[in-house]
C-alpha positions, 0 to 999 in steps of 0.5 A: 825515167824522170831525172832529178833536175826535172823534179827540182824547183828552180828558186830563181836566185843566183848566188855568190859574187867574185867573178866578172860575170858568168863564164862562157863556154860551159856546155850544160848538156855535154857529158864527160863520160865515155861514149861506149855502149852501156853494156860494155861499160857495165861489163867492164866494171860492170858567196856586199856587191859594193865591197867588191866593185861597182863594175861587177854585177853579182847577185846577192843571196839573202842569208839566214842564221842558225844557233849552234847547239853547244854548252858554251854560248858561241855566237850565231853563225851564218847558215849556208848549208841548206842550199839547193841543187840549182844554187850550187850548180849556178855557183860552180858553173858561173862563178867558181869553176867555169870551163876549167881543166882539172889542173886549173881548179885550184887556181880558179878557186883561189881567184874566186876567193880573192874577189869574194872573201873579206881579208880581215875583220870578221870572226868565225868559229874554228870547228874540227873533229876535236874542238871548237874555238872562237877566232878572229881572222886577220888575213886570208891566204887563198892560194893555200886555202888558209886563214891567219887567225888570233883568239878573240878577246873573249875566250870561247872554247869547247871540247869533249876530249881535249880541254885547253886553257887560253895559254895552251890554245895560244901556244897551239896557234903559234905552232901552226903559225896562226894558219887554219884551213878555211873549210874549218871556219864558220863565219859568225853573225855580226848583224850588218850582213857585210860578211854574208858572201864570205860565209857563202864562199867558204861554204861552196869551197867546203862542200866542193872539197868534201863532196866533189873533189877527189885526190886523184882528179889532178893526176889524170893523164887526160887533163884536156876536158871541162872539169865541171861537165865531166866531174862536178855536175854528175857528182853534184847530181848524185849528192842531191839524188842521195839526199832526196832518196832517189838512189837505192841504199844498196847502190849508195853503199856500193858507191861508197865502198868503191870510193873508199877502195879507190882512195886507199888504192890511190894512197898506195900508188902514190906511196909506191911512186914516191919510193922509186929512186933514180939511183944507178946501183944494181940493187936499187935498180932491181928494187925499182923494177919490182916497184914499177911492176907493183905500181903498174898493177896499182895503177890499173886497179885505180883506173878500173875503180875510177871508171866504175865510179864514173859510171855510177855517177852518171844518172842514166847508167845508175838507172841501168845498173839498178834495173839490172840488179847491180849493187844488190847483195848477191843471193843464189838459190839454195835448192832443196834442203839436204835432208829432203824435208820441206819446212813450214815457216810460221810468222806471227807477232804473238802466238796464242793457243787459239791461233795455234789450234787454227793453224793445226786444223787448217794449215799444218797437216799433222798426218805428215811428218813436216817440220815447222819453224816459228818466226816473228820477222817475215824477212828472217822467215823467207831468208831461211827458206829452201826450195819447196818451203811454205811461209805462213804469215799470220794476221798483223802489221809487220814493219819490214826494214829491208826487202824480200829477195826470193831466189828459191821456189817457195810459197808465201801466204797470208793467214787471213784477209789481205787487209789483216796481214800487212807488210809495210816497208820502212825507210826509203828507196829500193824494190820491196819484193824481188822474185827470181825463182823458177816459181813463186806463189804469193797470196792473201797479203797486203804490201805497203810502200812509201818514198820508193825509188823502185817498184813495189814488186819486180819479177826479174826472172822465172814465174811469179803468181800473185793471188788475192793481194793488195799492193799500195804502191808509191813510185811504180807498181809491179814490174815484169822484166824481159822473159819473166812471167807473171800471173796476177789474179784478183789483186788490188793495185793502186797509188803508183806515181808511175805505171801500176804495171810495167810489162817488158818485151818477151815477157808473159803476163796473165791478168785475171779479175784485178782492180788496177786504179788511181795510178799515173798510168794503168798498164804500161806495155814496153814494146821496142827493139822488135829485132831483138825482143818478142812482143809480150804475151798478154792475157787480160780477162775481166780486169777493172782499169780505172781512174788513172791520170793518163791512159788505162793501157799505154804502149810504148813503141819506136817510130822507126821506118818499117821495111816494105812488106810483101803484099799479103803481109801489108794487107794484113798489117793495114787491116790490123792497124785500121780495124774500124775501116773493115767490114768485119770489125766491131759493130759500134755506133758512129762517133763512139770512137776515133783516132787522134794524132797529137804530134811532136810533144815538146818533152825535154830529152825526148826525140823530136819524133815522139808523138802519141796516138790516142784511141778515144773509146766509148766506155760503155763498150766493154769489148772496144778497148780489148779489141784495140789492144789486141789489134795493136799487139797483132799488128806489131807482131806482124811487123816483127815477123817481117823484120825477122824474115827479110827474105819472106817475099823473095821466097814466095811465101806471101800468105800469112795465116791469122791463126799462126800470128795469134798463136805467136803472141798468145793474147786473149784480151776480153771482158775488161772494163776501162773507166774514168782514165784521164787521157783515154782507155788506150794510147800509143806513145811513139819515140 
């Protein structure tokens, strides 16, 4: 799964001034998260250069201006909010935070502002939740992140709720000793560009305290770590991942819920801690004991919440959480309806007499006492289902705001041709359809997905049958999870920026008569951790796999060394890995195929042992790729058998039965067509 950094384009511009060059000692690749297994973690939570000095070599960022939409004609302010991830990253890493500890953050920020901010002579709009007013800055107090201000000669003020005169505002400023927060100031354009870096520096501080800094950061018992690496970088990534719709909405909601709860718990803990006195009286001593117990409970809860937030701020853990369905609203299977009835749910935007007559004739059996319910929203209809219900969706274009999460065994069918019954997902992110029931049947429907972060359909558990459907994908197509089953027949799948079909270990997949085309990869078989998972059982018959950017079929494997095999098993594996050298292999023309090793692809964050093995096939030979995929599956299964039976040779069992291995993987791959795939019909990627 690509990280957010890899998809972002670096602007090549460094920004802000105010420190004596880049700070050394920042390890970009280091992560501050705990080195515990993912499963354990998930279980436990689940700123002009000359003005500063000639000795400083600070890059200058060209600024733009933006007119605020107000009823009062305020001056333009320097626009600083549209900064990229790379710009903010370099600012915090090289000029503001460096390798500071949490307890030193405020001192580093004050030092940065001392070097960057113009201390006086500039105007700004003081803007908060209540009012906006034009002020002039006369001094800056960086230690408290405040500025001393006075009203400008021309009084410009606006408020929807509190209209104030100049005299009232003067009195208000006097009461505050003319000190206002720096984060509330938006620098006005003067045309000279002299205060551009002042505006940029204030923006960095404002963004930092709104999106990065947490109240509890400086109270961390473990203060001996790099704050930028452990806290700033992952939170900055998360912020931009959310802006770029890389995080599903349900996971965002869960993160903000935890953040809000953590903030409330921290406030309660601080209040409880401050109430503990040091008096020696017996009564107050008992009260203190009770307070300490309550404070300890709050502290433990706070630590758990902080740990969960830390996990969700880590990009890798976010992916794992989403893959395992964490953060999704829990949905339990309802089971059969208490009355025992099975209901037919009819979904239609507009019910006409003719449509009703057709439904009665073809779909609604009047001879049986069956209850019918009518809906206009397919999500409502599916959520109303009990086990055994049927959902009939009539022709129309349905815009779905949400997703389908199917936990009961039901049947969903489109009434008409798939192109006439269209379910299009509104909004960004999320899996469109998620199946986890014992058996779900979906037929004659077209699913359309845009700007997604997850696949269009995910079979998490149980069995799902897709027949006669059209799937217009975005990020990934259909995802078949471990131990789940998918039967896909006569479907049209296209448009995925990743794999059209992802098959995980220990799953069962039957593909018959499908057209899988125009994706980055056609079918991606994830075959790893042979010691824990079985080879996926795949049946492919009469499928058309074509026009993919990479391979038609790709298998991902680990390139770890295999233990020495017994003689009979070794001969069998060699035969299966080199079927073209055997006299009993396929009879093909010389030069129609070959094996090519492409060693050590230089891919960031990948193992140096990764390489690809490509099978170059003659597209005119239908059976050739079928044979290559089948042989690879059988070969892998034979190796797995050896790994799972370390005493096979010692026990004297040296004969391997071909029929036994074939029965183990249950693969039947025949009659498939592989055409115009960028890298070839079949490839193996080793990690």
